[in-house]
KETOR-820437 format. One record per residue (C-alpha): residue number from 1; residue in one letter; x, y, z. Coordinates in Angstrom, 3 decimals, padded with zeros to 6 digits. Layout:
BEGIN
+-----+---------+----------+----------+----------+
! num ! residuo !       px !       py !       pz !
+-----+---------+----------+----------+----------+
! NUM !       A !        X !        Y !        Z !
...
+-----+---------+----------+----------+----------+
// end
This chain:
BEGIN
+-----+---------+----------+----------+----------+
! num ! residuo !       px !       py !       pz !
+-----+---------+----------+----------+----------+
!   1 !       M !  152.063 !  047.819 ! -021.117 !
!   2 !       K !  149.401 !  045.204 ! -020.595 !
!   3 !       S !  150.026 !  042.364 ! -022.909 !
!   4 !       A !  147.760 !  040.100 ! -024.424 !
!   5 !       R !  145.395 !  037.412 ! -021.796 !
!   6 !       E !  147.076 !  033.997 ! -021.122 !
!   7 !       P !  144.744 !  031.137 ! -020.525 !
!   8 !       R !  143.443 !  031.246 ! -017.104 !
!   9 !       N !  145.824 !  030.349 ! -014.569 !
!  10 !       T !  144.929 !  026.962 ! -012.706 !
!  11 !       G !  147.759 !  028.673 ! -009.760 !
!  12 !       I !  145.649 !  031.677 ! -008.813 !
!  13 !       D !  142.635 !  029.451 ! -009.119 !
!  14 !       M !  143.985 !  027.562 ! -006.504 !
!  15 !       I !  145.006 !  030.041 ! -004.224 !
!  16 !       K !  141.308 !  031.519 ! -004.582 !
!  17 !       G !  140.000 !  028.288 ! -003.528 !
!  18 !       G !  142.001 !  028.482 ! -000.420 !
!  19 !       A !  140.897 !  032.076 !  000.472 !
!  20 !       I !  137.138 !  031.200 ! -000.114 !
!  21 !       M !  137.924 !  028.537 !  002.892 !
!  22 !       L !  139.718 !  031.537 !  004.764 !
!  23 !       V !  135.984 !  033.651 !  004.592 !
!  24 !       I !  133.550 !  030.789 !  005.389 !
!  25 !       L !  135.881 !  030.055 !  008.609 !
!  26 !       G !  136.019 !  033.954 !  009.324 !
!  27 !       H !  132.377 !  034.440 !  008.978 !
!  28 !       A !  131.575 !  031.185 !  010.955 !
!  29 !       I !  133.814 !  032.297 !  013.575 !
!  30 !       Q !  132.012 !  036.154 !  013.749 !
!  31 !       C !  128.736 !  033.607 !  014.043 !
!  32 !       H !  129.723 !  031.630 !  016.744 !
!  33 !       V !  132.407 !  032.624 !  019.119 !
!  34 !       D !  131.684 !  035.040 !  021.243 !
!  35 !       Q !  134.532 !  038.571 !  021.291 !
!  36 !       F !  135.007 !  037.023 !  018.089 !
!  37 !       D !  137.060 !  040.361 !  017.550 !
!  38 !       N !  139.558 !  038.869 !  020.278 !
!  39 !       N !  140.127 !  035.917 !  018.453 !
!  40 !       L !  143.942 !  035.704 !  017.347 !
!  41 !       L !  142.386 !  033.044 !  014.039 !
!  42 !       F !  139.472 !  035.816 !  012.883 !
!  43 !       R !  142.252 !  038.534 !  013.094 !
!  44 !       V !  144.892 !  037.045 !  010.861 !
!  45 !       I !  142.024 !  036.080 !  008.625 !
!  46 !       Y !  140.179 !  039.231 !  008.444 !
!  47 !       S !  143.705 !  041.211 !  008.356 !
!  48 !       F !  143.866 !  040.224 !  004.771 !
!  49 !       H !  141.213 !  038.316 !  003.304 !
!  50 !       M !  139.236 !  040.497 !  001.303 !
!  51 !       P !  142.098 !  042.598 !  000.030 !
!  52 !       L !  143.711 !  039.129 ! -000.938 !
!  53 !       F !  140.399 !  038.425 ! -003.138 !
!  54 !       M !  140.593 !  041.848 ! -004.546 !
!  55 !       I !  144.159 !  040.848 ! -005.361 !
!  56 !       L !  143.453 !  037.667 ! -007.498 !
!  57 !       S !  139.851 !  038.965 ! -008.893 !
!  58 !       G !  142.157 !  042.178 ! -010.422 !
!  59 !       W !  144.713 !  039.108 ! -011.900 !
!  60 !       F !  141.683 !  038.008 ! -014.233 !
!  61 !       A !  140.555 !  041.350 ! -015.409 !
!  62 !       A !  140.728 !  042.181 ! -018.778 !
!  63 !       P !  139.262 !  045.649 ! -019.528 !
!  64 !       G !  139.194 !  046.833 ! -023.236 !
!  65 !       K !  138.061 !  043.577 ! -024.604 !
!  66 !       P !  134.386 !  044.070 ! -026.561 !
!  67 !       G !  131.763 !  043.345 ! -024.609 !
!  68 !       R !  134.061 !  042.643 ! -021.084 !
!  69 !       L !  132.325 !  045.427 ! -019.447 !
!  70 !       Q !  128.845 !  043.869 ! -020.551 !
!  71 !       T !  129.801 !  040.433 ! -019.223 !
!  72 !       T !  130.984 !  041.557 ! -015.774 !
!  73 !       A !  128.339 !  043.361 ! -014.849 !
!  74 !       I !  126.318 !  040.107 ! -015.563 !
!  75 !       R !  128.398 !  038.245 ! -013.814 !
!  76 !       L !  128.983 !  040.102 ! -010.771 !
!  77 !       V !  125.552 !  042.299 ! -010.547 !
!  78 !       L !  122.950 !  040.393 ! -011.704 !
!  79 !       P !  123.222 !  038.123 ! -008.594 !
!  80 !       V !  124.116 !  041.034 ! -006.279 !
!  81 !       F !  120.012 !  041.973 ! -006.612 !
!  82 !       A !  119.129 !  038.260 ! -007.192 !
!  83 !       W !  120.154 !  037.417 ! -003.741 !
!  84 !       Y !  119.521 !  040.708 ! -002.475 !
!  85 !       F !  115.733 !  040.056 ! -003.252 !
!  86 !       I !  115.829 !  035.822 ! -002.066 !
!  87 !       Y !  116.860 !  037.722 !  001.284 !
!  88 !       Y !  114.279 !  040.286 !  001.727 !
!  89 !       V !  111.548 !  037.819 !  000.606 !
!  90 !       A !  113.084 !  034.340 !  002.941 !
!  91 !       T !  113.776 !  036.568 !  006.053 !
!  92 !       G !  110.569 !  038.083 !  006.080 !
!  93 !       Q !  111.954 !  042.164 !  005.412 !
!  94 !       F !  109.151 !  042.573 !  003.412 !
!  95 !       R !  106.671 !  043.137 !  006.437 !
!  96 !       T !  108.749 !  045.976 !  008.002 !
!  97 !       I !  110.462 !  047.450 !  005.137 !
!  98 !       S !  109.562 !  048.507 !  001.221 !
!  99 !       L !  111.609 !  047.520 ! -001.506 !
! 100 !       L !  111.995 !  051.390 ! -001.929 !
! 101 !       E !  113.169 !  051.795 !  001.364 !
! 102 !       L !  115.454 !  048.933 !  001.099 !
! 103 !       A !  116.711 !  050.377 ! -001.789 !
! 104 !       A !  117.584 !  053.732 ! -000.051 !
! 105 !       R !  119.247 !  052.126 !  002.665 !
! 106 !       W !  121.722 !  049.916 ! -000.351 !
! 107 !       I !  122.535 !  053.168 ! -001.860 !
! 108 !       Q !  123.661 !  054.660 !  000.928 !
! 109 !       S !  125.426 !  051.590 !  002.366 !
! 110 !       P !  125.299 !  048.646 ! -000.070 !
! 111 !       D !  127.840 !  046.765 !  003.162 !
! 112 !       V !  126.001 !  044.030 !  003.175 !
! 113 !       G !  125.028 !  040.624 !  002.013 !
! 114 !       L !  127.045 !  040.479 ! -001.233 !
! 115 !       W !  128.946 !  043.816 ! -001.192 !
! 116 !       F !  131.943 !  042.361 ! -001.939 !
! 117 !       L !  130.754 !  041.443 ! -005.916 !
! 118 !       W !  129.301 !  045.008 ! -006.456 !
! 119 !       I !  132.636 !  046.516 ! -005.144 !
! 120 !       L !  134.424 !  044.461 ! -007.318 !
! 121 !       F !  132.320 !  045.400 ! -010.293 !
! 122 !       L !  133.057 !  049.284 ! -008.960 !
! 123 !       C !  136.375 !  047.831 ! -009.664 !
! 124 !       H !  135.962 !  046.972 ! -013.188 !
! 125 !       L !  134.115 !  049.733 ! -014.195 !
! 126 !       W !  137.199 !  052.355 ! -012.342 !
! 127 !       L !  139.620 !  050.036 ! -014.173 !
! 128 !       S !  138.452 !  050.180 ! -017.537 !
! 129 !       L !  138.934 !  054.487 ! -017.906 !
! 130 !       V !  142.248 !  054.003 ! -015.531 !
! 131 !       K !  143.421 !  051.853 ! -018.393 !
! 132 !       R !  142.497 !  054.595 ! -021.072 !
! 133 !       W !  145.376 !  057.075 ! -019.006 !
! 134 !       V !  147.965 !  053.925 ! -018.660 !
! 135 !       D !  147.818 !  053.701 ! -022.496 !
! 136 !       R !  149.087 !  056.860 ! -022.684 !
! 137 !       F !  150.980 !  057.855 ! -019.673 !
! 138 !       G !  152.277 !  054.592 ! -018.358 !
! 139 !       L !  152.169 !  052.911 ! -015.000 !
! 140 !       P !  151.841 !  055.777 ! -012.753 !
! 141 !       A !  148.591 !  056.470 ! -014.352 !
! 142 !       Y !  147.173 !  053.668 ! -011.879 !
! 143 !       L !  148.646 !  055.966 ! -009.028 !
! 144 !       L !  146.557 !  059.117 ! -010.581 !
! 145 !       G !  143.552 !  056.696 ! -010.924 !
! 146 !       I !  143.680 !  056.233 ! -007.316 !
! 147 !       L !  143.825 !  059.884 ! -006.217 !
! 148 !       V !  141.158 !  059.941 ! -008.955 !
! 149 !       L !  138.763 !  058.107 ! -007.007 !
! 150 !       W !  139.871 !  059.349 ! -003.470 !
! 151 !       A !  138.424 !  062.592 ! -004.693 !
! 152 !       V !  135.360 !  061.798 ! -006.031 !
! 153 !       P !  132.876 !  064.020 ! -004.238 !
! 154 !       F !  130.243 !  061.149 ! -002.972 !
! 155 !       S !  130.444 !  058.171 ! -000.872 !
! 156 !       T !  127.174 !  056.496 ! -001.606 !
! 157 !       F !  126.952 !  053.751 ! -004.073 !
! 158 !       G !  129.693 !  052.005 ! -002.135 !
! 159 !       V !  132.210 !  054.295 ! -003.651 !
! 160 !       Y !  133.924 !  054.717 ! -000.144 !
! 161 !       M !  134.397 !  050.827 ! -000.074 !
! 162 !       A !  135.909 !  051.188 ! -003.952 !
! 163 !       R !  138.652 !  053.581 ! -002.620 !
! 164 !       Y !  139.729 !  051.415 ! -000.123 !
! 165 !       Y !  139.793 !  048.191 ! -002.372 !
! 166 !       F !  140.432 !  049.183 ! -005.890 !
! 167 !       P !  144.362 !  049.301 ! -005.036 !
! 168 !       F !  144.209 !  045.742 ! -004.323 !
! 169 !       F !  142.322 !  045.461 ! -007.769 !
! 170 !       A !  144.848 !  047.416 ! -009.666 !
! 171 !       A !  148.047 !  045.615 ! -008.242 !
! 172 !       G !  147.012 !  042.104 ! -008.677 !
! 173 !       Y !  146.457 !  043.086 ! -012.109 !
! 174 !       V !  149.523 !  044.932 ! -012.675 !
! 175 !       I !  151.239 !  041.937 ! -011.417 !
! 176 !       S !  149.332 !  039.238 ! -013.987 !
! 177 !       G !  150.932 !  041.452 ! -016.863 !
! 178 !       N !  153.746 !  041.082 ! -015.470 !
! 179 !       W !  154.415 !  038.362 ! -014.076 !
! 180 !       R !  157.182 !  036.761 ! -015.917 !
! 181 !       R !  159.537 !  039.679 ! -014.903 !
! 182 !       L !  158.100 !  039.759 ! -010.795 !
! 183 !       A !  158.049 !  035.747 ! -010.287 !
! 184 !       R !  161.968 !  036.052 ! -009.783 !
! 185 !       Y !  161.632 !  037.578 ! -006.236 !
! 186 !       S !  158.312 !  036.087 ! -005.202 !
! 187 !       S !  160.561 !  034.127 ! -002.321 !
! 188 !       F !  161.968 !  037.833 ! -000.911 !
! 189 !       A !  158.500 !  038.627 ! -001.156 !
! 190 !       A !  157.321 !  036.183 !  001.429 !
! 191 !       A !  160.577 !  036.670 !  003.209 !
! 192 !       V !  159.396 !  040.407 !  003.800 !
! 193 !       A !  155.956 !  039.331 !  004.155 !
! 194 !       A !  156.766 !  037.248 !  007.199 !
! 195 !       L !  158.487 !  039.875 !  009.296 !
! 196 !       V !  156.222 !  042.351 !  008.316 !
! 197 !       F !  152.751 !  040.507 !  009.029 !
! 198 !       P !  153.152 !  039.372 !  012.533 !
! 199 !       F !  154.526 !  043.100 !  013.747 !
! 200 !       A !  151.397 !  044.761 !  012.106 !
! 201 !       L !  149.000 !  042.421 !  013.071 !
! 202 !       Q !  149.781 !  043.371 !  016.560 !
! 203 !       Y !  147.882 !  047.008 !  016.387 !
! 204 !       W !  145.401 !  045.589 !  013.396 !
! 205 !       H !  141.728 !  045.846 !  015.104 !
! 206 !       R !  138.731 !  045.670 !  013.261 !
! 207 !       L !  137.320 !  048.462 !  014.770 !
! 208 !       F !  140.291 !  050.359 !  014.593 !
! 209 !       S !  140.916 !  050.346 !  018.302 !
! 210 !       G !  143.258 !  048.865 !  020.215 !
! 211 !       V !  147.235 !  050.547 !  021.804 !
! 212 !       S !  148.971 !  052.568 !  019.802 !
! 213 !       P !  152.805 !  053.005 !  019.995 !
! 214 !       V !  152.376 !  056.466 !  018.160 !
! 215 !       P !  151.788 !  059.250 !  020.918 !
! 216 !       V !  148.137 !  061.530 !  019.557 !
! 217 !       L !  149.880 !  064.776 !  018.968 !
! 218 !       V !  146.098 !  065.910 !  017.914 !
! 219 !       A !  143.089 !  064.460 !  019.120 !
! 220 !       G !  140.288 !  063.686 !  016.749 !
! 221 !       H !  141.781 !  065.601 !  014.344 !
! 222 !       P !  142.554 !  064.352 !  010.547 !
! 223 !       L !  145.924 !  064.090 !  011.387 !
! 224 !       D !  146.014 !  062.358 !  014.315 !
! 225 !       L !  148.931 !  060.033 !  013.937 !
! 226 !       S !  147.880 !  057.223 !  016.108 !
! 227 !       F !  144.997 !  056.843 !  013.448 !
! 228 !       L !  147.661 !  057.192 !  010.683 !
! 229 !       F !  149.712 !  054.845 !  011.927 !
! 230 !       F !  146.574 !  051.870 !  012.466 !
! 231 !       M !  145.912 !  052.774 !  008.771 !
! 232 !       A !  149.369 !  051.821 !  008.308 !
! 233 !       A !  148.796 !  048.716 !  010.020 !
! 234 !       R !  145.902 !  047.859 !  008.245 !
! 235 !       E !  147.548 !  048.119 !  004.793 !
! 236 !       A !  150.528 !  046.509 !  005.649 !
! 237 !       C !  148.277 !  043.512 !  007.056 !
! 238 !       A !  146.582 !  043.354 !  003.913 !
! 239 !       L !  149.453 !  043.200 !  001.614 !
! 240 !       S !  151.888 !  041.568 !  003.642 !
! 241 !       G !  149.214 !  038.667 !  004.390 !
! 242 !       S !  148.157 !  038.324 !  001.012 !
! 243 !       I !  151.664 !  037.671 ! -000.008 !
! 244 !       L !  152.225 !  034.942 !  002.916 !
! 245 !       F !  148.921 !  032.959 !  002.181 !
! 246 !       A !  149.632 !  033.080 ! -001.702 !
! 247 !       Y !  153.019 !  031.652 ! -001.246 !
! 248 !       F !  152.131 !  029.149 !  001.149 !
! 249 !       M !  149.258 !  027.528 ! -001.103 !
! 250 !       T !  151.506 !  027.969 ! -003.794 !
! 251 !       V !  154.446 !  026.419 ! -002.305 !
! 252 !       L !  152.374 !  023.592 !  000.216 !
! 253 !       A !  149.003 !  023.210 ! -001.497 !
! 254 !       G !  150.354 !  020.727 ! -004.632 !
! 255 !       G !  150.052 !  017.416 ! -005.148 !
! 256 !       V !  146.776 !  015.818 ! -005.179 !
! 257 !       L !  145.260 !  018.952 ! -003.004 !
! 258 !       R !  146.120 !  021.449 ! -006.382 !
! 259 !       P !  143.109 !  020.490 ! -008.213 !
! 260 !       L !  140.724 !  020.676 ! -005.333 !
! 261 !       F !  141.466 !  024.097 ! -004.503 !
! 262 !       A !  141.430 !  024.770 ! -007.519 !
! 263 !       W !  138.353 !  023.324 ! -008.454 !
! 264 !       L !  136.746 !  025.098 ! -005.423 !
! 265 !       G !  139.111 !  028.957 ! -006.628 !
! 266 !       A !  136.168 !  028.588 ! -009.809 !
! 267 !       Q !  133.525 !  028.202 ! -007.310 !
! 268 !       T !  134.054 !  031.173 ! -005.765 !
! 269 !       L !  131.256 !  033.457 ! -005.979 !
! 270 !       E !  129.099 !  030.644 ! -006.233 !
! 271 !       I !  130.113 !  029.433 ! -002.644 !
! 272 !       Y !  130.655 !  033.004 ! -001.670 !
! 273 !       A !  126.884 !  033.463 ! -002.308 !
! 274 !       I !  125.359 !  030.606 ! -001.075 !
! 275 !       H !  127.198 !  030.035 !  002.335 !
! 276 !       Q !  125.690 !  032.975 !  004.313 !
! 277 !       A !  122.246 !  031.547 !  003.696 !
! 278 !       V !  123.901 !  028.184 !  006.110 !
! 279 !       I !  126.217 !  029.896 !  007.780 !
! 280 !       G !  124.283 !  030.156 !  011.501 !
! 281 !       F !  124.446 !  026.130 !  011.536 !
! 282 !       S !  126.767 !  024.174 !  013.335 !
! 283 !       L !  126.987 !  021.149 !  016.253 !
! 284 !       G !  128.641 !  022.098 !  019.481 !
! 285 !       Q !  129.862 !  025.862 !  020.940 !
! 286 !       G !  132.570 !  028.410 !  020.355 !
! 287 !       N !  135.400 !  026.897 !  018.493 !
! 288 !       V !  133.858 !  023.361 !  017.380 !
! 289 !       A !  130.787 !  024.847 !  015.998 !
! 290 !       A !  132.775 !  027.591 !  013.851 !
! 291 !       I !  134.741 !  024.116 !  012.470 !
! 292 !       T !  131.431 !  022.478 !  012.265 !
! 293 !       S !  129.715 !  025.568 !  010.643 !
! 294 !       L !  132.480 !  025.845 !  007.734 !
! 295 !       V !  132.037 !  022.508 !  006.938 !
! 296 !       I !  128.144 !  022.354 !  006.854 !
! 297 !       A !  128.351 !  025.904 !  004.837 !
! 298 !       T !  131.068 !  024.314 !  002.213 !
! 299 !       T !  129.010 !  021.077 !  001.636 !
! 300 !       T !  125.640 !  022.690 !  001.579 !
! 301 !       S !  126.825 !  025.562 ! -001.212 !
! 302 !       L !  128.675 !  022.762 ! -003.087 !
! 303 !       C !  125.120 !  020.671 ! -003.510 !
! 304 !       A !  123.376 !  023.672 ! -003.807 !
! 305 !       I !  125.501 !  024.998 ! -006.245 !
! 306 !       W !  125.126 !  021.504 ! -008.592 !
! 307 !       I !  121.147 !  021.932 ! -007.987 !
! 308 !       I !  121.236 !  025.402 ! -009.497 !
! 309 !       R !  123.345 !  024.579 ! -012.398 !
! 310 !       R !  120.825 !  022.377 ! -013.556 !
! 311 !       S !  118.945 !  025.053 ! -014.816 !
! 312 !       A !  120.695 !  027.611 ! -016.712 !
! 313 !       W !  118.749 !  030.261 ! -015.935 !
! 314 !       A !  118.463 !  029.857 ! -012.641 !
! 315 !       S !  122.620 !  029.689 ! -013.093 !
! 316 !       L !  122.356 !  032.787 ! -014.641 !
! 317 !       I !  120.128 !  035.110 ! -012.385 !
! 318 !       L !  121.668 !  033.557 ! -009.729 !
! 319 !       F !  125.523 !  032.917 ! -010.700 !
! 320 !       G !  125.627 !  035.725 ! -013.179 !
! 321 !       R !  126.559 !  032.771 ! -015.840 !
! 322 !       R !  124.140 !  030.361 ! -018.083 !
! 323 !       E !  125.382 !  027.027 ! -017.526 !
! 324 !       A !  123.919 !  023.960 ! -017.531 !
! 325 !       A !  126.063 !  021.748 ! -017.924 !
! 326 !       L !  128.098 !  020.885 ! -014.562 !
! 327 !       S !  131.756 !  020.525 ! -016.350 !
! 328 !       N !  133.313 !  022.480 ! -013.508 !
! 329 !       F !  132.115 !  020.210 ! -011.231 !
! 330 !       R !  134.063 !  017.097 ! -013.034 !
! 331 !       A !  137.337 !  019.547 ! -012.518 !
! 332 !       P !  138.892 !  017.938 ! -008.979 !
! 333 !       Y !  138.928 !  014.276 ! -010.716 !
! 334 !       L !  141.518 !  015.513 ! -013.065 !
! 335 !       P !  144.861 !  014.896 ! -012.759 !
! 336 !       A !  146.407 !  018.360 ! -013.072 !
! 337 !       T !  144.048 !  021.299 ! -014.419 !
! 338 !       V !  140.361 !  022.785 ! -014.169 !
! 339 !       R !  138.739 !  023.660 ! -017.102 !
! 340 !       L !  136.220 !  026.587 ! -017.015 !
! 341 !       R !  133.830 !  026.214 ! -020.001 !
! 342 !       N !  133.680 !  030.010 ! -019.875 !
! 343 !       P !  136.805 !  031.310 ! -018.640 !
! 344 !       E !  136.689 !  035.258 ! -019.800 !
! 345 !       W !  133.422 !  035.620 ! -017.450 !
! 346 !       A !  135.636 !  034.810 ! -014.580 !
! 347 !       E !  134.966 !  036.916 ! -012.051 !
+-----+---------+----------+----------+----------+
// end
């Protein structure tokens, strides 16, 4: 049974701060490095970074709280459509495609722009329904919820992506509610993950290509064992990579870095929304371009956030929360914590 939610965990925010840096670096490599799918660092990052974010977002979820879904919709859905419209105008798409055509494409496949925020909202929505079953049937209800989601007879509106990410989101929610009992096993879990991740990464590929040690018994059949092997490798990478990164950040990112990363972690939605517009700017070529792009995208995003938050309405439309005061931006100068003005609106 999920216990009452505790105050926001700045240790989790610290992990989110490191994770958003991975997201930007992964996008920078994808944008500036040739044959990025064969880049080892890119493969490491992409093998677990979005499942990790789903786990961390599930940690902060609180379904059933009065007004929670409405607040979550404002926090996540409003920025999706606001930025989608801005990109539609800024990139000149309005000259070649109507808004209705764009909306039809989005309904079929929202895997563009701020797709993560929309899928995160779907996970919140589904968890709020599954939670009703949990109150009656206990933890097995989460497995039932995953199976029912896979059985939904359509894949539009991003349902096909929610099927993959919801188990990670639900895992974060369950781990959060039982962390006091599970924390003692964190070192053991990290040790197991350290063994699993390097092996699984050999067979992970963004496009499911590569050489499988499992023979193809029935080519093209749903029971094609090579495809199932790659699916298993993907899940193993996502889980073990997330555990390793969280453990790494918890153990090594202490001292002065802790409040800095925790502060970044409190701005992840905002950074995620803005950095995609400037990720194409860089200096140099190849890996140098990727590193400079990371620096430029991060600093530009933080400056833009500071400007946008000067207006409560702009902050509401673009970031999903009215926050004219810049209290979060003073957080890195605090000695031990990050103070959130509206913790219940955290993504």
